[in-house]
C-alpha positions, 0 to 999 in steps of 0.5 A: 223633753223638747223645749217647744212645739217645733222641736217636738215636731222635728223629733217626731219626724226623725223618729226620736220621739213618739206622738202617742207618748208625747200626747200621754204626757200632755194628758197626764199634765192636764190632770195634774196639780199644776193645771188645777183650775186650768181647764173647764172641761177635758175632751175625750182622749183624742186619737193620735194623728199622723206625725207628718201633719203640721201639728203632728198629733200634739196637744193644743188647748182651746180657750172656752170661747171657741166652739168645738164640735160636740162640746158646750162653749161656756166662756167659763161662766155659770150663766152658760152652764146649760149651753148646748153642745156646739154643732161644729168646730169654729173656723179656728178650731177646724184649722187646728184640727185639720193640721193634726192638733190633738185638742185636749180641752177647753181652758179656763179664762176670766169670765167672758174674757173681761179681765187682764188678770185671769180670776174666775169665781165659778171655776177657780183661778189657776195659779201661775206655775212659772212663779210657783217654781221661783218663790212658792207664792200663789200668783195670778197667771194673767188673763183673760187666757189664764188657763191657756197660759197655764196649760202651756207653762205646765206642759199640758199643751204645746200651744194654746188657742186664745183671744186678745181683745186688750192683751188677753194673750200677751199678758198671761204670756208675759207673766208665765214666761211664754210667747204671745203673738197678737196678729192683725185681727182681720188675718184670723177668723173670730167666728164660731164662738163667744165675742167680747168686743167684735171691733177688737177681738183677735184670734191667736195663740200662746206658744213656747217660742217665736218659731212656734208662734209663726207656725200657729199663725200660719195655721190659724191665718191659712197663709204663709209668713214671709220672713224677712231677715235684715241686719240689726243695723237696719232696724229703727225701734221706738220706745214710747215714754208713756208706756214706761210709767209705773214700772216695778223695779224688776220690770224696769231692770229687765226692760233696760237689759233687753234694750241694752242687748238689742242695742249691742246687737246694732239696733237703733233705739229711740225714746219717743213721745207720739202725740196721739198716744196722749189721747188714748185715754179719752177713747176708753171713757165709759168703758170704750168699745169693749163696754159698748159691744159687750153690752150689745151681746149680753144685755138680754142674758144679764136681764135674765141671769145677772146673778150667775155672772161674776159681779166684777164682770157684770159691772163693766159690761153694764157700763155699755148701757150708758152709750147711745147708738150715736155715742158708739158711731162717734167712738168708731169714727174717733178710733179711725181718726186716731189710728191714722194719726198714730200710723203717721206718728210711727212712720219710719220705725220698724217696731215699737218696744215696751214692757208688756205689763208694768209689773210682775205677776201679783199675788192672788189673795189681795185681788180676791179680797179687794174690789178697788185693788182688783180694778186698779191692778187690772187697768195697770196690767192692760195699759200697754197692751190695749194700745195695740188693739185700739190701733188694730195693730200686731204685737208679740210678747217675748220673755225677757227675765233672767233665769231664776227670776219672776217672768217679765215680757218685752212687747214688740208692736207695730201698726196693722199688716206689719205681721211678717216683719214683726215676726221676723224681728221677733225671731232675731230679738228672741235670739239676742235676748237669750244669748246676749248677742245677735 
């Protein structure tokens, strides 16, 4: 089997592979044990598209936040179990369908996308297939795009449509050994689905390679990526010191090895301490924008159906009730000022480097059993990734673990509208990490 979507498309176009056979393999995997709890619903078996379409009739999974015509959209929540079928595809789904994607099902997620861990009490939590193959333990896949990551890691989908509000694409990509690209939010459409926080939500995808990430972004953004090859010697990369706190031993080791490989390739890497980054926590008090904006969407439904919510999700949403309209406006203004300060502090760097998440995938059972452990772990896992969402920036997580080890991720990130330069850098970094050379 080809490694990634792009390789599969090459095989379809030269006749070595057949779309119907690849689609059937995906459908079989979606119904298999590795995808247990990964899907909220499977769609009727799609017809095989022409192989000369951009996605060649290959399987793509859809996070259960995006409308798919004739299917309900339920955000993996019991409170939406009676939702009516959508009348039309969301814009992102329509673009995938128009590009020849075989839409195979709505994937599971942290209810209403409100967690970086991927737990779901209504539909069950899909287990991380990448870690099960290493140590056999029941570990989380990460969230909120949990089912999407599992669908790709288990071979049910070649890519997964998802959303990233504080790391919901990059965290599961890192924990499952995949690639997760969060573009600048304004480049892709978020309409036609269920929001978490409209100021932060980004429509994007989990893939198996950076080449696939470029392809999916081009389809979702309806634009061509201008790749910009530059020698490593022209690359200046910064490592924010604050994002290195609290790393477990494997993440620290893998991150240092990744930096060493990029340095050996010729990149200039500097440890930095951007002053505005110290103020990040103050913008997250009382739940920040995610709490305020989710409360606006959920307040009436919570009043009527709170018993149908995951209590941990309801608790975080209700923090937004304490924020007044004036508080919210102040927060938006503070964010704009913080973005300006951060962009000024990061001038001169091609990108920033950090571990995507500070630790390898935690085991599931302790998180189910202990609320305090759940919330502490959730904050830790979101810490690095959520900086990029508040910055309105772009970021990509690349696997950086050695073969046979639990997956870890290297995050490359930059301010808004540096997407093409970042993807270009990611292609080079992917090759350097895989080969130990540029």
